[in-house]
N, C-alpha and C positions, 0 to 999 in steps of 0.2 A: 475612607470617606463614607459617610452614611447617606444612602440614597433615599429620597422620599418626596412627598408632596406636603405642602403646608397651607391648607385652605383656611379661610377666615370666616366662612359661614357653613352652617350644617348642610345647606342645599349644595354648596360646592363640594363638600366632603362626600355626600352620597353619590353625586354624579361621578366623582373620581372612582369611588368604590364600585360603581356599576360597570366601569369600562376597563379598570386596571386591577391586577392582582396585587393587593397591598395588605400590610399588616397594620391595623390601627395602633396608635401609640399616644399615650398621654403622660403618665408618670414614669413608666418604664422600670419600676423597681423590681419587677419580676422578669420582664421581657429582656432587659439588657444584660442579664447574666447568662442568657442563652447564646449559643453560636448558631446563627441561622444564615447559611451561605447565600449570598446574592439577594438578601432581603431588601424589599422596597417598602418603606414605611409611610403611613398616613398620619402625619402629626396633627393632633387635635387640640393642642394647647392654646391656640389663638382663637378658638371658636367660643365666643361669649355665651351662646345659647346652651352650651354644654357645661358651663361653669356656674350655673345658677341654682339656688335652693329657694323654692317657692311653694305656695300652697293654693289649692282651690277648694271647692266645697267638699270634695271627696278625698283628696290625697295630699300628703307632703311629697313634693317632687324634688328629687335630688339628681342634678345633671351628671352625666357619665364622667365628665372631667373634673368634678368637684373632688378636692383632696380631703383626706380624713381630718387634717388640721382645720380646714375651712368648716367642715361639718361640726367639729367640736366647738367652734366659736359661734354657731348658729342657734338662735332660740327656737327655730322650727324643728330641728332634728330631735326625734323622741329619745327619752332617757335610755331605753334599752340599746338602741343603736349607738348612742354616745358611749355607753359603758363598754360595749363590744369593741369599738374602734379605738378607744383609749388604751386598750391592751395590745394594740398592734405594734410590735417591735419597738424601735426607737424613734425619737422625734424626727430625725432626718427622713425616715421611711414614711411616717405619717404626713410629712410636709409635701411629699411627692406622690405617694400612692393615691389612686383614685377609685371611686365606686365602680365605674365601668370596667376598669382593669381587673379589679378583684372578682367581679362577676364573670367577665368574659374569659378569664383564665380557667374557669371551671375547676378550680382547686377545691378539694374536699376539706381544706384547712382554712378557708377564707372567712375571717371573723365577721365582716359586714354582711356576707351572704347568709351566715348562720342567723344573725339577727333579722335579716330580711325574710327568711323562711318563717321564723317565729311570728312575724308581724303580717303574714299573708302578703308579702311583697309581690309586686308585678314589675315587669320590665317593658319599657316602650322601645320598640325597634323601628327604625326608619330606613327607607330605601328610596331610590329614585322614582319608584312606582307607587309609593304610599307608606303606610305605617301600620303596625299592629301592636297590641298590648296583650301579653301573656303572663300567667303566673310563674313565679320562680320554679314551682314544681314541674312545669312543662318546659321551661328554658334549660334547666340543668338536667341533662340526660344521665350522665355518669362522669366520673373523674376525667377531666380533659375534653369532654364532649358537650356541646351545647346545641340547642335547637335554634340556630341562627343561620339564615341563608347567606350565600356568598356575597350578595349585594347589600346586605343589611349592616347597620351600625347600631350599637346601643346608644340611645339618646338620654333616657332617664330611668331612674329607679323610682317606683311609685309605692308609697306606703299608705295604706288606708288609714284615715285619720281616726276612725273609731277604734282601731287596733292600737294606734300609737299612744292613746291615753290610758290603756289598761295597765294594771299592776303587772310586774314582770319578775322573772328570775333569770340570773345569768351567773355562770361560774366557768372559769377557765383554769385548766390544770396543765402546767408546763414545768419544764426543768428550772425556770426562773420566772420572776414576775412579769417580765416583758418579753417572753419568748416569742420569736417571730412566728414559729409554727407550733400550733397547739398539739399536745398529746391527746387531750380530751377537752371539749368545751360543750356547754349546755345552755340553751336559751329557751325560754318559754314565756308566754303571756296568757293571762286568764281574766275572766270576768265572773264575779260572784255577786248574787243578790240574795239577801236574807239567808246567807249561809249556804246557798245552793249554787253549784257551778253552772253558768250559762254558756261559757265558751272557754276553750283551753287549747293551747298549742305546746308542743315539745319537740325540739330539734337538737340533734347531737353532732358534734365533730368527734370522730374517733371510730366511726364505723366504715370509713372508706368512701362515704358518699353523704349527700344531704337528702333526707327523706322525711316527710311528714306522714306519720302513720295515722292518717285521719280517721280510719275506721276504728282504731283503738281509742283515739281521743274522744270519739263520739260516745264511747261507752261510759265516759265520765260525766257527760252532760246530764244534768238533773240529779246528780248525786250530791249529798251534803259534803262540805269540806271536812266535817268531823268524821264521816264514814271513810272518805278517801284517806285521810290522815291516819286513822286507826288501822286501815288495811293497806298501808303504803307498800308493803312487800308484795302483796298480791297484785296490786295495780301496776307496780313497776314491772313485774314479771310478764304482764300482758304485752308490754312494749318490747322487753328484752327477747322474748321468744320469737319476735318478728325480725330481729336483727342478726346480722352476720358480722362478726368482728375479725379483722385481719391484723397480722403482725406488721408493724412498721418500726418506728423508733423504740417502741415498747411492745410487749407481747399482747396477743389477742386476749389472753386471760386477764391481764392487767386492765385493758380497756373495758372489758365486760364488767369487771368488778367496780371500777370507778363509775361507769355509766349507771350501773344498778344503784349505787349509793347516791348518785345525783338525782335520779328519779325519786328515790325515797325522800331525800331532803326537800326536793321541789314540792312533793305532795304534802309534806309536813309543814311547809311554809305558807300554804294557801290560807288566806284570811279575808 
């Protein structure tokens, strides 16, 4: 028998989290394949506040318990995010898997997190004592580790509206078209005015972590797309030399080669 609590409001959920050691649960597509002895779960499925997709002046706001299928059906969710989550496994997984779970698991293979990084995503965390909003960069410490306090819950994923409207680049490389776990995936968004780069992001699955190399991205600002395209190899190398590739399902050499090629293709596609 599964032990747990089933709150119906976010306030009730954070109060439980504040006083009891529980594991948050929404879709369970990753969590339920683990064997966690004596686990006590905090079921979030009935909290309407966590299942909404809304917008305000600054953000597209995606609730932590929003499923990937729900997001694919929403007119508010940006194209880059939709393309990334449309590649997640099979329909059954997309029907159950949630944004909060994908982020909270701190997997370096999470498709929605990859897109969120490229779009300068933020996460809204709530607790019984208040709330805070932090960038994905600060939330994701390393594989399996996040910057979330014991009494906090993920409430929303926030995507800046000005980033959501930008042209984007997305590629996923796997053993088959709907591979649940990516070997390599790449997401980026960019802004160009009069042929000159005003903003650019580039994020990769395949390095064993999520990282925005913002200092390298900054070197492209003010460059013409013609210059970057003509020197795609050199600009790609600026990113690659910062990265460390590890062996997983495929070799580190394979990952490095594919990521290098994706950077080149990305820079050649700017328009």
